C-alpha positions as CSV (number, residue, x, y, z in Angstrom):
1,M,0.0,0.0,0.0
2,L,1.0,3.6,-0.6
3,K,1.8,5.7,2.4
4,L,-0.6,8.7,2.3
5,H,0.2,11.7,4.3
6,L,-0.4,15.3,5.1
7,I,-4.0,16.6,4.9
8,K,-6.8,14.4,6.0
9,L,-10.1,15.7,4.8
10,K,-13.6,14.6,5.7
11,T,-15.0,15.5,2.3
12,S,-12.6,13.6,0.0
13,P,-9.5,11.4,-0.1
14,M,-6.1,12.9,0.5
15,L,-4.6,14.6,-2.5
16,F,-0.9,14.4,-1.8
17,I,1.1,11.2,-1.7
18,E,4.0,11.2,0.7
19,D,6.5,8.9,-1.0
20,R,7.1,8.5,-4.7
21,K,6.0,4.8,-5.2
22,Y,3.0,4.9,-7.4
23,A,2.8,1.2,-8.3
24,D,-0.6,0.8,-6.6
25,L,-2.2,3.6,-8.7
26,S,-3.9,2.9,-12.0
27,V,-2.8,4.9,-15.1
28,S,-6.0,7.0,-14.9
29,E,-5.6,7.7,-11.2
30,L,-2.0,8.6,-11.7
31,N,-2.9,11.0,-14.5
32,K,-5.7,12.6,-12.5
33,Y,-3.3,13.1,-9.6
34,R,-0.7,14.8,-11.9
35,Q,-3.4,17.0,-13.5
36,K,-4.6,18.2,-10.0
37,K,-1.1,19.2,-9.0
38,R,-0.6,21.1,-12.2
39,I,-3.8,23.0,-11.5
40,L,-2.6,23.9,-8.0
41,S,0.8,24.9,-9.4
42,L,-0.9,27.2,-12.0
43,L,-3.1,28.8,-9.4
44,Y,-0.1,29.4,-7.2
45,K,1.6,31.3,-10.0
46,H,-1.5,33.2,-11.1
47,E,-4.0,35.1,-8.9
48,G,-6.9,33.6,-10.6
49,L,-7.8,31.6,-13.7
50,S,-10.9,30.5,-15.5
51,T,-11.9,27.0,-16.5
52,Q,-11.0,27.7,-20.1
53,Q,-7.6,29.0,-19.2
54,I,-6.8,26.0,-16.9
55,S,-7.9,23.5,-19.5
56,K,-5.7,25.2,-22.1
57,H,-2.7,25.2,-19.7
58,I,-2.9,21.6,-18.7
59,H,-4.1,20.3,-22.1
60,V,-7.4,18.8,-21.1
61,S,-11.0,19.3,-22.3
62,I,-13.2,21.8,-20.5
63,P,-15.4,19.1,-19.1
64,T,-12.4,17.3,-17.7
65,A,-11.1,20.5,-16.2
66,I,-14.5,21.1,-14.5
67,V,-14.4,17.6,-12.9
68,L,-10.8,18.2,-11.6
69,L,-11.8,21.7,-10.3
70,N,-14.8,20.3,-8.5
71,D,-12.7,17.7,-6.8
72,L,-10.2,20.4,-5.7
73,I,-13.1,22.5,-4.4
74,S,-14.6,19.7,-2.4
75,S,-11.1,19.0,-1.0
76,K,-11.0,22.7,0.0
77,Y,-7.7,23.3,-1.9
78,I,-9.3,25.9,-4.2
79,I,-12.2,28.3,-4.1
80,S,-14.3,30.2,-6.6
81,K,-13.2,33.8,-6.7
82,G,-16.3,35.1,-8.5
83,I,-17.0,36.2,-12.1
84,G,-14.3,37.3,-14.4
85,K,-14.3,39.7,-17.3
86,S,-15.7,38.6,-20.7
87,K,-14.7,39.6,-24.2
88,G,-18.2,38.7,-25.3
89,G,-20.6,36.0,-24.2
90,R,-21.0,34.4,-20.8
91,K,-18.6,35.7,-18.1
92,P,-16.3,33.0,-16.7
93,L,-16.0,31.7,-13.2
94,I,-12.5,32.5,-11.7
95,Y,-10.7,30.0,-9.4
96,G,-7.9,30.5,-7.0
97,L,-6.1,28.8,-4.1
98,A,-7.8,28.8,-0.7
99,K,-5.7,30.7,1.8
100,D,-6.1,28.3,4.6
101,S,-5.8,25.0,2.7
102,L,-2.1,24.4,3.4
103,F,0.9,26.2,4.8
104,V,4.7,26.1,4.8
105,I,7.3,27.0,7.4
106,A,10.1,29.3,6.1
107,C,13.5,29.7,7.8
108,D,16.2,32.2,6.8
109,M,19.5,31.3,8.5
110,G,22.2,33.8,9.1
111,R,25.6,33.2,10.6
112,Y,24.4,33.5,14.2
113,F,20.6,33.7,14.1
114,T,17.7,32.2,12.2
115,K,14.4,33.9,11.3
116,M,11.3,31.6,11.1
117,T,7.7,32.2,10.2
118,I,4.8,30.5,8.4
119,F,3.3,31.5,5.0
120,N,0.0,30.6,3.3
121,T,-0.5,29.9,-0.4
122,H,-1.0,33.6,-1.1
123,N,2.6,34.2,0.1
124,E,1.2,36.0,3.2
125,Q,3.1,35.8,6.5
126,I,0.4,34.5,8.9
127,T,2.5,34.3,12.1
128,S,5.0,36.5,13.9
129,L,8.7,36.3,13.1
130,K,10.7,34.2,15.5
131,T,14.4,34.8,15.9
132,I,16.3,31.7,16.9
133,E,19.9,31.6,18.2
134,T,21.5,28.9,16.1
135,S,23.9,28.3,13.2
136,I,24.7,25.8,10.5
137,D,27.1,24.0,12.9
138,D,24.6,23.7,15.7
139,P,24.2,19.9,16.5
140,K,20.8,20.8,17.9
141,L,19.7,22.8,14.8
142,E,16.8,20.5,13.9
143,E,15.5,20.4,17.5
144,K,15.5,24.1,17.8
145,L,13.7,24.5,14.5
146,F,11.1,21.9,15.5
147,E,10.5,23.4,19.0
148,N,10.1,27.0,17.6
149,A,7.9,25.8,14.7
150,N,5.6,24.1,17.1
151,E,5.3,27.2,19.2
152,L,4.2,29.2,16.1
153,I,1.8,26.4,15.1
154,K,0.2,26.3,18.5
155,E,0.1,30.0,19.0
156,Y,-1.8,30.6,15.7
157,N,-3.9,27.4,16.0
158,I,-2.7,25.9,12.7
159,P,-3.5,22.2,12.3
160,Y,-0.2,20.3,12.0
161,N,-1.6,18.2,9.2
162,K,-2.0,21.4,7.1
163,I,1.8,22.1,7.3
164,F,3.1,20.7,4.0
165,G,6.8,21.4,4.3
166,I,9.6,23.4,5.8
167,G,12.1,25.4,3.7
168,V,15.5,26.6,5.1
169,D,18.0,28.9,3.3
170,M,21.4,29.0,4.9
171,P,25.0,30.2,4.2
172,G,27.5,27.8,2.9
173,L,28.1,25.4,0.0
174,V,24.7,23.9,-0.2
175,D,23.7,21.0,-2.5
176,S,19.9,21.6,-2.7
177,Q,19.4,18.2,-4.5
178,K,21.0,16.1,-1.8
179,G,20.1,18.5,1.0
180,I,23.7,18.7,2.2
181,N,25.6,21.8,3.4
182,Y,29.3,21.0,2.9
183,T,30.4,24.1,4.9
184,V,29.2,22.5,8.1
185,K,32.4,21.6,10.0
186,D,31.2,18.2,11.3
187,E,30.7,15.9,8.4
188,L,28.2,13.9,10.4
189,L,26.0,17.0,10.6
190,Q,26.2,18.1,6.9
191,N,23.0,16.3,5.8
192,I,20.7,19.0,7.0
193,K,17.7,17.9,5.0
194,T,17.7,14.4,6.5
195,R,18.1,15.7,10.1
196,I,15.1,18.1,9.7
197,Q,13.0,15.6,7.8
198,Q,13.4,13.0,10.6
199,K,12.2,15.6,13.1
200,F,9.3,17.1,11.2
201,N,8.2,14.2,9.0
202,K,7.4,16.7,6.2
203,L,8.7,17.7,2.8
204,V,12.0,19.6,3.4
205,Y,13.9,21.8,1.1
206,I,17.2,23.6,1.8
207,D,19.2,25.9,-0.4
208,N,21.9,28.6,-0.2
209,D,20.7,31.9,1.5
210,A,21.9,34.3,-1.2
211,R,20.3,32.2,-3.9
212,M,17.0,32.2,-2.2
213,Q,17.2,36.0,-1.5
214,A,17.9,36.5,-5.2
215,F,14.8,34.4,-6.0
216,G,12.8,36.4,-3.5
217,E,13.9,39.7,-5.2
218,Y,13.2,38.2,-8.6
219,I,9.6,37.2,-7.8
220,F,8.6,39.9,-5.3
221,G,11.2,42.7,-5.2
222,K,13.4,45.1,-7.1
223,A,14.6,42.4,-9.5
224,K,11.1,41.5,-10.6
225,G,10.9,41.5,-14.4
226,K,14.7,41.6,-14.8
227,N,16.2,38.7,-16.8
228,N,19.7,39.4,-15.6
229,A,20.1,40.5,-12.0
230,I,22.7,40.3,-9.2
231,V,21.4,40.2,-5.6
232,I,24.0,40.7,-2.8
233,N,23.3,39.8,0.8
234,W,25.7,42.2,2.6
235,N,26.1,41.2,6.1
236,W,28.7,39.2,8.1
237,G,29.5,37.6,4.8
238,I,28.9,38.7,1.3
239,G,26.4,36.4,-0.3
240,L,25.7,36.4,-4.0
241,G,22.7,35.2,-5.9
242,M,22.4,35.5,-9.7
243,I,19.5,35.6,-12.1
244,L,20.8,34.9,-15.6
245,N,18.5,34.8,-18.6
246,G,15.5,34.7,-16.2
247,K,16.7,31.7,-14.2
248,I,18.6,31.2,-10.9
249,Y,22.2,30.4,-11.8
250,E,23.6,27.6,-9.6
251,G,26.7,26.4,-11.4
252,T,27.7,22.8,-12.1
253,T,27.5,21.6,-8.5
254,G,25.2,24.3,-7.1
255,F,28.0,26.3,-5.5
256,A,28.1,29.3,-7.8
257,G,28.1,32.8,-6.1
258,E,30.9,32.7,-3.6
259,L,31.7,36.4,-4.0
260,S,32.7,36.6,-0.3
261,H,35.8,34.4,-0.9
262,I,37.2,36.1,-4.0
263,K,40.8,37.1,-3.2
264,M,41.2,40.8,-3.3
265,I,44.5,41.5,-1.4
266,D,47.7,39.5,-1.4
267,D,48.8,38.7,2.3
268,G,45.5,40.2,3.5
269,G,43.6,39.3,6.7
270,L,42.6,35.7,7.4
271,C,39.2,34.8,6.3
272,I,36.9,32.2,7.8
273,C,37.4,30.1,4.7
274,G,41.0,29.7,5.7
275,K,42.5,31.8,2.9
276,K,43.8,35.4,3.2
277,G,42.7,38.6,1.6
278,C,39.1,37.6,0.6
279,L,36.5,40.3,-0.2
280,E,34.8,39.4,3.1
281,T,37.9,40.5,5.0
282,I,37.7,44.1,3.6
283,A,34.0,44.6,3.0
284,S,31.9,42.8,5.6
285,A,30.1,43.7,8.8
286,H,33.0,42.1,10.7
287,T,35.4,44.5,9.0
288,L,33.2,47.5,9.7
289,I,33.0,46.7,13.4
290,K,36.8,46.1,13.4
291,Y,37.4,49.5,11.8
292,A,35.1,51.1,14.4
293,N,36.8,49.5,17.4
294,D,40.3,50.2,16.1
295,G,39.4,53.9,15.7
296,I,38.1,54.1,19.2
297,E,41.2,52.4,20.6
298,N,43.3,54.9,18.6
299,N,41.3,57.8,20.2
300,V,39.7,58.9,17.0
301,V,37.1,61.6,17.6
302,T,33.7,59.9,17.1
303,Q,30.3,59.5,18.7
304,L,30.9,55.7,18.7
305,K,32.8,56.0,21.9
306,D,29.8,57.0,23.9
307,I,27.5,54.6,22.0
308,K,29.9,51.7,22.8
309,K,29.9,52.6,26.5
310,T,26.1,52.7,26.5
311,N,25.8,49.3,24.8
312,S,27.9,47.4,27.4
313,D,31.1,47.9,25.4
314,K,29.7,46.5,22.1
315,L,29.0,48.1,18.7
316,S,26.6,46.9,16.0
317,V,26.2,47.8,12.3
318,A,23.0,49.7,13.2
319,D,25.0,51.8,15.7
320,I,27.5,52.9,13.1
321,I,24.8,53.6,10.5
322,A,22.9,55.7,13.1
323,A,26.1,57.6,14.0
324,A,26.7,58.3,10.3
325,K,23.2,59.7,9.9
326,M,23.8,62.0,12.8
327,G,26.9,63.4,10.9
328,D,29.7,61.4,12.6
329,E,32.6,61.8,10.2
330,F,34.5,58.7,11.3
331,S,31.4,56.5,10.9
332,I,30.8,58.0,7.4
333,S,34.5,57.3,6.5
334,I,34.5,53.6,7.5
335,L,31.2,53.0,5.7
336,S,32.7,54.6,2.7
337,K,35.8,52.4,3.0
338,I,33.9,49.2,3.0
339,G,31.6,50.6,0.2
340,M,34.6,51.2,-2.0
341,A,35.8,47.6,-1.3
342,L,32.5,46.1,-2.2
343,G,32.2,48.3,-5.2
344,K,35.5,46.9,-6.6
345,G,34.1,43.4,-6.2
346,I,30.9,44.4,-7.9
347,S,32.9,45.9,-10.8
348,Y,34.2,42.4,-11.6
349,L,30.7,41.0,-11.7
350,I,29.4,43.8,-13.9
351,Q,32.1,43.3,-16.5
352,L,31.7,39.5,-16.5
353,L,27.9,39.3,-16.4
354,N,26.6,42.6,-17.7
355,P,23.5,42.6,-15.4
356,E,20.5,45.0,-15.6
357,I,20.4,45.5,-11.9
358,I,22.4,44.9,-8.7
359,V,20.2,44.7,-5.6
360,L,21.8,45.2,-2.2
361,G,20.2,43.6,0.8
362,G,21.4,42.7,4.3
363,N,22.2,44.9,7.3
364,L,24.8,47.0,5.6
365,S,22.5,48.0,2.8
366,K,20.5,50.0,5.3
367,A,23.3,52.6,5.2
368,N,21.8,53.7,1.9
369,Q,23.6,56.8,0.5
370,F,26.6,56.3,2.8
371,I,27.5,53.1,0.8
372,L,25.8,53.7,-2.5
373,T,28.0,56.8,-3.2
374,P,31.4,55.0,-2.6
375,I,30.1,51.9,-4.5
376,Q,29.4,54.1,-7.5
377,Q,32.8,55.8,-7.2
378,A,34.4,52.3,-7.3
379,L,32.4,51.4,-10.4
380,N,33.5,54.6,-12.0
381,K,37.1,53.7,-11.2
382,Y,37.2,50.0,-12.1
383,C,34.5,49.5,-14.7
384,I,34.3,50.2,-18.4
385,E,31.7,53.0,-18.5
386,K,29.9,51.6,-21.5
387,I,29.2,48.4,-19.4
388,S,28.6,49.9,-16.0
389,S,26.2,52.6,-17.2
390,N,23.6,50.0,-18.0
391,S,23.7,48.4,-14.6
392,E,21.7,50.1,-11.8
393,V,22.7,49.6,-8.2
394,V,19.7,49.8,-5.8
395,I,18.8,49.0,-2.2
396,S,16.4,46.1,-1.6
397,E,12.9,47.0,-0.3
398,L,12.7,43.5,1.2
399,P,15.9,43.4,3.3
400,E,14.4,41.3,6.0
401,S,12.1,39.1,4.0
402,S,13.6,38.4,0.6
403,G,15.1,35.1,1.7
404,L,11.9,34.0,3.5
405,L,9.8,34.8,0.4
406,G,12.3,33.1,-1.9
407,I,12.4,29.8,0.1
408,T,8.6,29.9,0.4
409,A,8.0,30.3,-3.3
410,T,10.6,27.5,-4.0
411,L,9.0,25.2,-1.4
412,Y,5.5,25.8,-2.8
413,Q,6.8,25.0,-6.3
414,K,8.1,21.7,-4.8
415,V,4.8,21.0,-3.1
416,F,2.9,21.5,-6.4
417,S,5.5,20.2,-8.8
418,D,4.7,17.3,-11.1
419,M,5.8,13.8,-9.9
420,I,9.2,12.4,-10.7
421,T,8.7,8.8,-11.8
């Protein structure tokens, strides 16, 4: 017998099959199952479609489409959204996904903290955002995710059988097909997907954080409608996601985009990757904080001295940006310094890839003009003007949610994807 899992409905049999062994299904049952998932996938991508549009997309007759739609309505996966416009003749009924039919858990991992929330099929965040202290090397990662996910599920009264999957984006060399993060130091802990799957017993998808942030920007943000875009997550590291010819570029093994570890300085500072002089060592949040602390120790005149004392002898990126906005010359100068460094790295990308747009996200992007100006100065210095003039550098409008939205959209595509036989 096939294992059936996920939503148990009183009105109809379960739609989703947990494993991928379809031997017990007849050809007609298998085909019907596939057609229903295609409809759900279509309705996820489109706000609403008519019977005629659906029949055309999935290549079935209108009567067959009506039968499939009625099944999905009785299963409460889709709803009628009312009457659509007509070019003549009878106005069509429009169908869309039901908001409360199924949900996914989205996790956006940083180097030290992870953000978690739950989205519905309309890409709406339906719970608060949890911040979890964990990392890719945490041996209790899956336990922490499971514990916090359950808190959200209980707090917002979401039936556990309506949770269809969990998606996690994370820094590192991530093989999304195998679910392995090769950057995790302990090889026994590298198979993140298996660890999470054993805890949740749900569909699990993991991917690189910068790649998912790029996808989020491409679907919902500043890179929407751009066939060639670069998205940079500028934080403790410098993550790079690329949209090339309208598709996420992963490279041969899925490891494309390691901008952070491009060597920029011979005999430079030691990077976390083990090499010296990487871009991360001269243009990251760590570097900015180091410049600030070094300046304070050398008695530079700056407001950061008082801010540091107030904050228990610690400085944050937000502190430095705030000081710059208050006119602190030293803060402005160190933001400019790392902006110039990143701008040089971006100049290489522009000349190699010729993108339409470069979207900056992450904590450092919040410095706005204090980093945009030096980045542009670096592009003027290092780029061929004919190439760089066609590449716009902008600040993300989704700095906190692009990764969450990207992993959510990808996970729903997995949920609704056709079967692999």
